[in-house]
C-alpha positions in Angstrom: 102.2 100.5 94.8 100.5 101.9 97.9 100.3 105.4 96.3 98.3 103.9 93.4 95.8 102.1 95.8 94.4 105.2 97.4 93.3 107.0 94.2 91.9 103.8 92.8 89.9 103.2 96.0 88.4 106.7 96.0 87.4 106.4 92.3 85.8 103.1 92.9 83.9 104.3 96.0 82.6 107.4 94.1 81.5 105.3 91.2 79.6 102.8 93.5 77.8 105.7 95.3 76.8 107.3 92.0 75.4 104.0 90.7 73.5 103.1 93.8 72.1 106.4 95.0 68.3 106.7 94.7 67.9 109.7 92.3 64.6 110.6 90.5 63.9 108.9 87.2 65.7 110.6 84.3 68.2 112.5 86.4 71.2 110.3 86.1 73.4 110.1 83.0 76.6 108.4 81.9 78.9 109.1 79.0 81.6 106.8 77.5 83.9 108.2 74.8 87.1 108.0 72.9 89.1 111.2 72.2 91.8 111.8 69.6 94.1 114.5 70.9 96.6 116.9 69.4 99.0 117.9 72.2 101.9 120.2 72.7 103.9 121.6 75.5 106.5 120.6 78.1 104.2 118.0 79.7 104.0 116.0 76.4 107.7 116.5 75.4 108.8 113.5 77.5 109.9 110.8 75.0 107.7 108.2 76.6 104.6 110.0 75.3 105.6 109.3 71.7 105.2 105.5 72.3 101.4 105.7 72.6 98.5 106.2 70.3 96.9 109.6 70.7 93.4 108.3 71.4 92.2 108.0 74.9 89.1 106.8 76.7 86.9 109.1 78.9 84.0 108.4 81.3 81.6 111.0 82.6 78.7 110.4 85.1 76.4 112.9 86.8 72.9 113.9 87.9 70.7 116.6 86.5 70.3 119.4 89.1 68.2 121.6 86.7 66.4 120.6 83.5 69.3 121.8 81.4 72.3 121.5 83.8 74.0 118.3 85.0 76.9 118.0 87.4 79.1 115.0 88.1 82.6 113.6 87.8 84.8 112.8 84.9 87.5 110.1 84.6 89.9 110.4 81.7 93.0 108.3 80.9 95.8 109.2 78.5 98.7 107.1 77.4 96.3 104.2 77.5 97.0 102.4 74.2 100.7 101.7 73.4 101.8 101.7 69.7 103.3 98.3 70.3 103.1 95.9 73.3 100.4 94.9 75.6 97.6 97.4 76.6 97.3 95.7 80.0 100.9 96.4 81.0 100.9 100.1 79.9 100.9 102.8 82.6 98.4 105.6 81.8 98.0 109.0 83.4 94.7 109.3 85.2 92.7 112.5 85.3 89.7 112.7 87.7 87.6 115.6 88.9 84.2 117.4 88.8 82.5 118.2 85.6 79.4 120.1 84.5 77.3 119.8 81.4 74.9 122.4 80.2 72.4 121.7 77.5 72.0 124.8 75.3 68.6 123.8 73.9 67.2 121.0 76.1 64.0 120.3 74.3 65.2 119.6 70.8 64.1 116.2 69.5 66.9 115.2 67.1 70.2 117.0 67.9 70.9 118.4 71.4 73.9 120.7 71.7 75.8 121.1 74.9 78.8 122.6 76.6 80.9 121.0 79.2 83.6 122.1 81.6 85.7 120.5 84.3 88.8 120.5 86.4 90.6 117.9 88.4 93.7 116.2 89.5 96.0 114.1 87.4 98.3 111.3 88.5 101.0 109.8 86.4 101.6 106.1 87.3 105.1 106.2 85.8 106.3 109.4 87.6 104.1 109.1 90.6 103.5 112.8 90.5 100.3 114.8 91.0 99.2 117.4 88.5 96.1 119.5 87.6 93.8 119.8 84.6 91.3 122.3 83.3 88.9 121.2 80.5 86.3 122.8 78.3 84.3 121.4 75.4 81.3 121.7 73.1 79.3 118.9 71.6 76.1 117.7 70.2 74.2 114.4 70.7 71.8 112.7 68.4 68.6 111.8 70.2 67.0 108.5 69.1 64.4 106.1 70.3 67.2 103.9 71.6 68.1 104.0 75.3 71.5 105.7 74.4 72.4 108.8 72.4 75.4 109.2 70.1 77.4 112.4 69.8 80.5 114.3 68.9 82.5 116.5 71.2 85.5 118.8 70.7 87.4 121.1 72.9 90.6 121.9 74.9 92.3 120.9 78.1 95.4 122.1 79.8 97.6 120.0 82.1 100.0 121.2 84.7 102.4 118.9 86.6 105.7 118.9 88.4 108.7 117.3 86.8 112.4 117.2 87.4 114.3 120.2 86.1 117.5 122.2 86.7 117.9 125.7 87.9 120.5 128.2 86.8 123.2 126.7 88.9 122.3 123.1 87.9 120.7 122.0 91.1 118.0 119.5 90.9 114.5 120.8 91.6 110.8 120.1 90.7 109.6 122.5 88.1 106.0 123.1 86.9 105.4 122.1 83.3 102.4 122.8 81.1 100.8 121.1 78.2 97.9 122.1 76.0 95.6 119.8 74.0 92.9 120.1 71.4 90.7 117.1 71.1 87.8 115.7 69.1 85.9 112.6 70.2 82.9 110.3 69.9 80.4 109.8 72.7 77.8 107.3 73.7 75.5 108.7 76.3 72.8 107.0 78.4 70.2 108.4 80.7 68.3 106.7 83.5 
């Protein structure tokens, strides 16, 4: 349990700093979304992955460093919603790391296209193993008079993690495994 407490404390601390920091008006943003993913590869071949719905939540926060570039952090969960059973007793995989969002045409009044990229660490609460993720996406948000914007985003991410394996003489070892995912998701974005 102690290995879970440290990443949770770091994530909570970073979120509190981002929420409380005195940035200029209009430079902070937050994104909440839900992705439907289509995954393949060794990382996802574990039988426990098939017991979950392939839709996962995502949270992105950041600040604008230029008029059309924002940098921040992204927190994504996968294996969050079990096909049966209690969502509060499921054990997701957490992905957390830096992310950048670039608005392709920042002054459009109705639809604002953007690209986003990120990388980070993943941690599986079941296996208690650290992994890595690279992520890229493209999206568009609908600008309205409401304090939030709605959008769609699609893209790709790759996951690498260590898992148990066997070498050629059947000795136990940790082997690097890879998984590739295409996703499409909805977004609700707020600016402050």
